[in-house]
Structure formats: structure tokens, C-alpha cells
C-alpha positions in Angstrom: 15.4 15.7 -2.3 12.1 14.3 -1.2 11.3 10.8 -2.2 9.0 9.7 -5.2 8.7 6.3 -6.9 7.4 4.9 -10.0 5.6 2.0 -10.1 4.4 -0.5 -13.3 2.6 -3.3 -13.5 3.9 -5.3 -16.7 3.9 -8.9 -17.9 6.7 -11.2 -17.8 7.7 -9.4 -21.6 7.4 -6.2 -20.1 10.0 -7.4 -17.3 12.0 -8.7 -20.0 12.8 -5.0 -21.6 13.7 -3.9 -17.7 16.1 -6.6 -16.7 18.1 -5.7 -20.6 17.7 -1.9 -19.5 19.6 -2.7 -16.3 22.2 -4.4 -17.2 22.8 -2.1 -19.8 23.3 0.9 -17.6 25.1 -1.8 -15.1 22.5 -1.0 -12.6 20.7 -4.6 -10.4 17.3 -5.2 -10.4 16.5 -6.7 -7.5 14.1 -9.0 -7.0 10.9 -10.1 -4.0 9.8 -13.0 -3.0 8.4 -12.9 0.2 7.4 -8.7 2.1 5.8 -6.9 -1.4 7.1 -3.5 1.0 10.3 -3.9 0.5 10.4 -2.4 -3.0 9.6 0.6 -1.9 13.0 1.3 -0.2 14.8 4.1 -1.5 18.5 2.0 -1.7 17.1 0.1 -4.2 17.5 1.7 -7.1 14.9 -1.1 -9.2 13.2 -3.9 -7.7 10.2 -6.4 -9.1 8.2 -8.4 -7.5 7.4 -11.6 -8.1 3.6 -12.9 -7.3 4.8 -14.5 -4.3 5.3 -11.8 -2.8 1.1 -11.7 -2.1 1.7 -15.2 -0.2 4.2 -14.4 1.4 4.9 -12.6 5.0 1.8 -10.9 4.3 -0.4 -13.9 2.7 -3.3 -12.6 4.6 -3.1 -8.7 5.0 -2.6 -9.0 0.9 -4.6 -11.1 -0.4 -6.8 -8.5 -2.0 -3.6 -9.1 -5.4 -5.2 -12.1 -5.8 -8.5 -10.7 -5.4 -8.2 -7.8 -7.8 -7.8 -7.1 -11.4 -3.5 -7.1 -11.1 -3.7 -10.4 -10.1 -0.8 -12.5 -11.8 0.8 -8.9 -12.9 4.2 -8.3 -12.3 5.4 -4.7 -10.1 8.2 -2.6 -10.8 9.7 0.0 -8.6 12.4 2.7 -10.2 13.5 5.6 -7.9 13.2 7.1 -11.8 10.8 6.9 -14.4 11.3 4.1 -16.7 8.7 5.8 -19.8 11.3 5.5 -22.2 10.8 1.1 -22.3 7.1 1.3 -23.3 6.0 -0.3 -20.2 3.3 1.3 -19.3 2.2 4.2 -17.2 3.1 4.7 -14.0 2.2 5.4 -9.7 4.0 7.6 -8.6 4.2 7.7 -5.6 6.0 10.9 -3.7 6.4 11.9 0.0 3.5 14.7 0.6 2.5 17.6 3.3 -0.6 16.1 3.2 -2.6 16.3 6.5 -6.0 15.5 6.7 -9.1 17.9 7.8 -10.8 15.2 10.1 -10.2 11.1 10.2 -13.4 8.9 11.4 -14.2 8.8 15.7 -14.8 5.2 16.9 -18.6 5.9 16.0 -18.2 6.1 11.8 -15.5 3.9 12.4 -18.5 0.4 12.3 -20.7 2.2 9.8 -17.5 2.3 7.1 -16.9 -1.7 7.1 -20.2 -2.2 6.8 -19.6 0.1 3.3 -22.4 -2.8 0.5 -18.5 -2.1 -1.5 -16.5 -3.3 0.9 -18.2 -6.1 2.0 -18.3 -7.1 -1.8 -15.1 -7.1 -2.4 -14.2 -8.6 0.6 -11.4 -11.6 0.0 -12.7 -14.3 2.8 -9.2 -14.9 4.1 -8.9 -11.0 5.0 -10.8 -12.0 8.5 -8.1 -15.3 10.0 -6.4 -13.9 11.8 -3.7 -16.4 13.0 -2.5 -15.5 17.0 1.0 -15.0 16.1 -0.4 -11.8 14.2 -2.0 -10.2 17.5 1.0 -11.3 19.3 3.5 -8.9 16.4 0.2 -5.9 16.6 1.0 -6.4 20.0 4.6 -6.4 20.3 5.3 -3.1 17.9 1.6 -1.5 20.1 3.9 -1.5 23.4 6.6 -0.8 22.3 6.0 2.3 20.7 2.2 3.5 22.8 3.1 2.5 26.0 0.3 5.0 27.5 -3.0 3.0 25.2 -4.1 0.1 26.0 -3.5 -2.5 23.3 -6.8 -3.6 21.7 -6.6 -5.8 18.6 -10.4 -5.8 17.6 -10.8 -2.2 17.4 -7.1 -2.3 15.8 -8.5 -4.2 13.6 -11.3 -2.3 12.7 -9.2 0.0 12.1 -7.8 -1.5 9.2 -10.9 -3.0 7.3 -12.4 0.8 7.5 -8.9 2.2 6.1 -9.2 -0.3 2.9 -13.3 1.0 2.7 -12.8 4.8 2.4 -10.5 3.3 -0.6 -13.0 1.5 -2.0 -15.7 3.5 -0.6 -14.6 6.7 0.3 -16.2 8.5 3.2 -12.9 10.8 4.4 -11.2 13.0 1.2 -10.7 15.7 -0.6 -11.5 17.3 -3.4 -9.6 18.2 -5.8 -10.3 19.9 -9.2 -13.3 17.7 -9.0 -11.9 15.0 -8.2 -12.2 13.0 -5.5 -9.1 12.2 -3.5 -9.6 9.5 -1.3 -6.9 9.3 2.0 -5.5 6.8 5.7 -8.1 7.2 8.3 -5.4 7.0 11.5 -1.6 6.6 11.5 0.7 3.7 10.9 -0.1 2.0 14.4 -4.2 1.4 13.2 -3.6 0.7 9.5 -2.7 -2.4 7.3 -1.0 -3.7 4.3 -0.8 0.4 2.6 1.2 -1.5 0.3 -2.0 -1.8 -1.3 -3.2 1.5 -2.2 0.5 2.5 -3.2 0.5 -0.3 -5.2 -2.8 0.4 -7.2 -4.3 -2.6 -6.2 -7.0 -0.6 -4.2 -8.2 2.7 -4.9 -7.0 2.3 -8.0 -9.9 4.4 -9.3 -8.5 7.5 -7.3 -6.3 9.5 -9.8 -4.4 10.6 -6.9 -4.6 9.8 -3.4 -2.9 9.3 0.5 -1.6 6.8 2.0 0.4 6.6 5.4 3.4 3.9 5.5 1.9 0.7 7.6 3.4 -0.6 10.3 5.1 -2.9 7.9 6.5 -0.3 5.5 8.2 1.4 8.4 10.5 -1.9 9.0 11.0 -3.3 6.0 10.6 -0.1 3.0 11.6 1.8 6.0 9.0 4.2 5.5 8.5 7.0 7.5 5.8 6.5 10.3 2.6 9.2 10.4 3.8 11.1 6.9 1.7 10.4 4.1 2.6 9.6 0.8 0.5 11.3 -2.4 0.1 8.4 -4.8 -0.4 9.8 -8.7 -1.9 7.6 -11.5 0.0 9.3 -14.3 -1.3 9.0 -18.0 
């Protein structure tokens, strides 16, 4: 069966509805307080993110959460629909066979980062990169892309341009007259994909296509370079 998750942004009262439902069905409700993408594991039937998770391992990369309308809310992620609990409309994440027709050239990346909408939305901490982060990316990169020279500036520029594309899309497909932006690079060149998967960024687009970042590959066990459809249900 293809991968699918149902995600709900909830308050504490709605979380208690979910907790009670899990207790009645004998389902363990997992809680995650450190790595946001970990709730996407298929082995976790129902899980939720506490707000400290956004201050956890990826706190610089997930700082966008605190600048968004989702700040302070909890996220419940389930393998099955929770619509019967009346906890809002889900974000549905489904494995997709989507393939983009085109990706930006190296010359187009800086222009995407200059986007006024992106610059206005960008958290102050986004560019405060610690040396240990660079070491992490270098270790991963050299294991996976041994024939390609490691260039962190190039990687970080791609991270920024990718987020920009969901705020101010330059690369997208049009479906039924509606824009659907997509990730502009593979897993080695995107970052904090949880922001797009959970509609913290790109929340205005009914459908978008998102590639998991390195963290989601490592901690959620999502497949590298695979596009996932992220759909808002109404």
C-alpha cells in the first residue's frame, strides 16, 4: 500500500479527543518533542508533535514555525483519517509518481532567494548556521555523492531557494487552473521539508509536491528523492 498520512493542527482540547479515541481503541499515542519529521514514520499509527519539537535538533531549520500562523499549535499525524473526531480538516500526504519537467539552473537560484516575499517571511535565525551543521551535511554528502565536490554554500542556497519556491513559486505545475509548486532539488539539496509537508510554508496552495530532506530520510525513513503530494482537504 502506498504511503499516506493524515495531519491535523489542533489545540490542547482537540488533542484530548485524539488521546481518548486512542485509549478506547487500544492504540498507543506517540509523542515527539525533539525531531518534527519523526511523526511521519509508518510504524507510528498515531503521533503528535509538542511545541518543544520545533526547538529541538533542527531548531534553526524549523524556526519558520515560530514565525507562522501555526505557532503554538500541536500537530497530530495518523495513518488513518480522524475526521470522525471533528478536529479540523486534514493535510493529506501521499506518495506520488510526480516528476518535474524542469528545475532551476545554478544561475536562477540566487534570483529565487532575492524574492521579496521570501525575504519578508524568512526568520532571522535561518542564516545563523553553526559549524556542526556543516559537518553533518558534509558527512552525509560525501557518503552519498562521492563523485561530487562538497560545497555548503551551494547546498544552503538550494535550501533557501526551495523554501522560496513554496512562498513565491517560480517552479510549479498548473492543475485545474490552480498552481502546485514543487521541490526544486533532490533530498541532498533540500532542507526542513517538514515545513512544506505540514503546511507551515506553502499553506496557500491546495496541492504541492515535496521531496523529503535528509532529516526526513534518516528519522522518518522516507525514501530519498521521492516526491510526495501534499493536499489540503476542505
